[in-house]
Structures are given as C-alpha cells and as structure tokens.
N, C-alpha and C positions, 0 to 999 in steps of 0.2 A: 504494500498499500506504499506506493514513496509519494502521495498528498497528503498524508499522513504526515509523514516523518521525516524527519532532516535527512537530506546526502551523508552519510558519512564517510566520503572522498572529497567532503567538501568544506571548507576553516567557515569558521564563522563570521558574519559581518564584522566583531571588535577583532578579531585575528591578525596579525600583520603577516601569518603563513602565506603560501601557497598551495599549499596542500597539508593535509595530514599524516600522509606518508612517514614515517619515522619518528612522531610525535614523543614524547615523553613527558609531557603533562602527565601530572597523577590525578586528572579530575576526570568526569566524563562528558563531554562537551554537547555527543549527539545521544538519544534514544531509542529504543527496538521496540516492538509488538509489545516486548515479554515482559520489558520493564513498567508499562502501563499497567500492565496483566496487574505484575507483583506486589505496586501499586495500591491498586483497588481491591488486592484478594488483601490486605492487610487493613487498608481503609477502609472497608463495608460493612465487614464483622463490628464495629463498634460505633457506627455510623444504624447499623441494622437492631442494636440490641439499646439502643438511647432510644431509638424510634418507639420500639416495641412499648418501652416503659411509659414514653410522652403519650404514648395511646392511651397506655390504661390508666395513665392520669385524665381523658379526655382528649377529642378530636382535636381543640381548639389550641393544645398546649400542644400537640404534634403539629398541626398549622403552623403555629407562631416559630418552632425550631424549626421546620424545613424553610419561614422565609426568613429568619436570622442566617440560618446555614448560605441559602444562595444568594443572600446580601454578602455577608464580609468573604466568603469564597471567590464567588462571580464577578464582585466589586470591588472591594474595600483592600482583599489582600492584593489583588492582581495593582491596585494603587503605590500602596504604602512597602509592597515588597517586592513584589514581579517584574514593576518596571527599571530596579535595580539589575535585572536580571539581564546575562549577554544574550539570551534567547526572547529578549524585548526587543534588539534590534534586528531581528530579522523581517523579512519582509512578509507582506499580512493582513489581513484583517483579527487573524485569532494567533494564540499561543499555541507554541508544540514543544512541551516538554513532558516530564516523568509524573508531573504531580497536577499543574492543570492547564491538561491537552483540552483543546476547542477552546478557552476562555475568549473573550474578545479584549481586543488591544484597543482603551478607549483614552490613554495618556500615553507623552511622550516618553521617550526614551532615558534613564538615570542613571549615565555610568557610573558614580561616587556614593559614598556610603548612604545609608540609612538616617535620618535626623532623628532627636530622643523624640519628639511628637510622631513619627513614624515607628519607633519602636514602642513604643506605647500602645497603640493602637492597632498594631500588629497582635504582641503578646495581648495585649486583653479581650484583644477579637477574639485570640486561641482562648482564653480561660472563659468567657460566657457562653461562646459555642458549643466547646465540650463539658464544660461543667453545669449546665444546662437539665442535662438528666438528672441531676444527682440529687438536687432537691426533690423531688418530684419522686424520685426511686424510693427513697428517704421516709417522704411521706406517706407514700403509700404502700410504707413495710414492704416492699420487692425486695424482699436481700438476695434472693439467688441472682436476679437480675442486676441486681446494682454490685456485688460481686462477680459475674460476667462482664457485666461493662469496664466495671475499673482494669479486670485484667484485659479487655481485648483494647484499651487505651491506653496501657501500659506496655502492650505486646507491641501495639502500632507506635509509641515513642521511640521505643529501645530500638525496632528493624528501622525507622526513619532513619535515627540517630547510626547504625552501624553499616546500613546498606546503604541508605540513599545520601544521606549527610555528610559523609564524611568523604564522598568524591564528587559534590557538589560544585557548582562555579558561578554559583551565586554568593561568592567573600561576601557580601552587605549583608546577609541572613543572618540576625544571631547565634541560629545554632548550626551555619555554615561549620563542619570538620576536618575539613584540611589542614593540611602542618604548615606551621611559616615557608618550609620549603620550594612544598608544591605551589602556595601562595606565589611566592615571588617570580616562581618556573613562568606560570600563570601569567603575574601580572607582564613578564618579559615579554610575553606573544601578543598581547592584548594592549597598544599604546594608548587608544582611548582611554579604557577603564584604569591607566596606572595614572594619566596624567588625570584624573577625575579626583583619584584617590588623594594624589602626592598635592591636590592644590588645597586640602584641608589640614597638611601638615602633620598627622595623627592626629587632630580634635575632630570631634565628633561635629557636623552641621547643624547649627540652629531649626 
C-alpha cells in the first residue's frame, strides 16, 4: 500500500542525505503496516476496556469520552506535539506515522522544541483522556474492569516506551527515548531541525 506509507528508500524532507542507503542513525524514519498494527494491538485493548467501563456508567459518559479522545488525539495532540515531528514536514494533507496515521495536518511544521505551555497541554490531555474511566469504574465498583484497565494501560505505556519511543525521531516529545549520541547523529543529518533547536540554546521556548 504505497499510498499509505512513506517510501523507505527516500529520506525525509528534513534530511540532508540523498539516499537512506548506509544510514546508521538509530531512529526509525519510516514505518510499515506491521508497525501500525503493532501500535493498535497495544492501544485498542486499553480503549475497549475503558470504553466498557464508561458505557456501564451510562451511554452519555461513553459519548463524552469519545468526544474527548477524538478532540485530543485528532486535533490538540497534533498541534502541540505532532507539528514538531519530521513526519509533519511531509507533503499531503494527512500524517503518515506509526501513532497518528491519517490525522489531518492543519498547522504549519514547527521543527524546534515544544514550549512549556505545549508540554502542559500535551501531558494534561493524556491524564484527562486516560484517567477518565478510572473514577467511573471506582464509583461503579467495577473492580475487575478497573484492574484490567490499569493493566492494559500499564502494558500500553511500557510497550510505547520500549518499542516505539526508544527509536522515535520526534525528539521534541517529552517521552522520546533516544540517547544523546543518536540525537546528535540525527540532528547532523537534519539541519533544519538542528538550526531550530540551536536557536533556543538549550532553553525551553516560552
């Protein structure tokens, strides 16, 4: 499905290399259908269990959670986090990445670090979205679902940290797990991003 995924032989628009052949930078610039499937395999159980808990509390609680998830992951997260990712510099109206594949690109690309306010909105949104089912499960005394939800949420977070964040090229993300040498190598091949980061001289943007 070439229309869905980036050409693995072509460097990203931010990269100064003419070819990906021989590249030893330790980040994953391209992804395949298997990466997308793997992400949803660990993401969907959390959403399904949380959705079941919200539904048991009432259909309106479920509807509100769906609105929160759609608004946050479909628009807010794209603005505060994804607009800093090299994938956002790609041509086309939608993102093609392992996490927010198909989401609309409504804002300009921002190659520098996230601002303090963006980090607050990003992290606060995650807390609200994933914390939403917990009080509903507590109030409803749905203990089995509560344990199951927390277990799937923990598994999702750990899988992201070890299998995705550890090789993600969005170095602006607070959860990015690449080491300093990989970051240096990546910036060496992406002068647009390096220039944006150097412009802040180690300071967080306001």
